[in-house]
N, C-alpha and C positions, 0 to 999 in steps of 0.2 A: 646559399649558392656560392660556390668557391670561384667560379669564373663568370665574367660578364655574359649576359644573354646574347643570343643571335650572332655569336662569333665576334662581338665588338672587342676592341683592344682594351687593356686594363688602363691605359693612359690615353686621354683624349683632350684635344684643345678645340673648344668651340669658338668660332669667330663669326662676326657679322655686325651689321648696324645695331646700335643700341635701340632696339624697338621691341614690341610685344612678341614678335616671332622668335627673336633671340632669347628673350626671357623664358618663353615656353620651352625652347630646346634645352636650356639649362635645367629648368624644372623637371622636364621629362627624364633627363639623365639622373637627377637626384632621386626621382621616384623609382627608377630602376635599381638604385642602390649605390650609385657613384657618390663620392664625397668631393666637395670643393677642395682644390689645392691652391692655397694662398688666395689672394684677392685678384680681382680682374685687372687686366691691363687695358688702358684706353688710349686712343689716338684720335685725331681729327683729320679728315682727308680733304678739308676745304668745304665740304657740304654736310657731312654726317660724322657723328661720334661713332667710331668703330671699337668694338669690345672683343677681347679674347679672355676666355675663362678655361683654365685647365681643371679637369676632373679626373679622379683616380678611383679605381675599383679597390675596395679594402683588401689588403693582403690576406687577412684571415677569413674573408668572405662574409664578415658580419656587416649588417646594414646599420 
């Protein structure tokens, strides 16, 4: 597949609290064929660790 499914963009940044739901979202993106771009960014908002993870669709469409 040369393009991401369902009209998704080739570059995505997933963000949210560092919890199971966030990990599932990243895992789902990887299962679709996205690849991690660099490592995650982390911050603390006074209550929770907030994570941001960029994912990229492979330019050649290979998974």
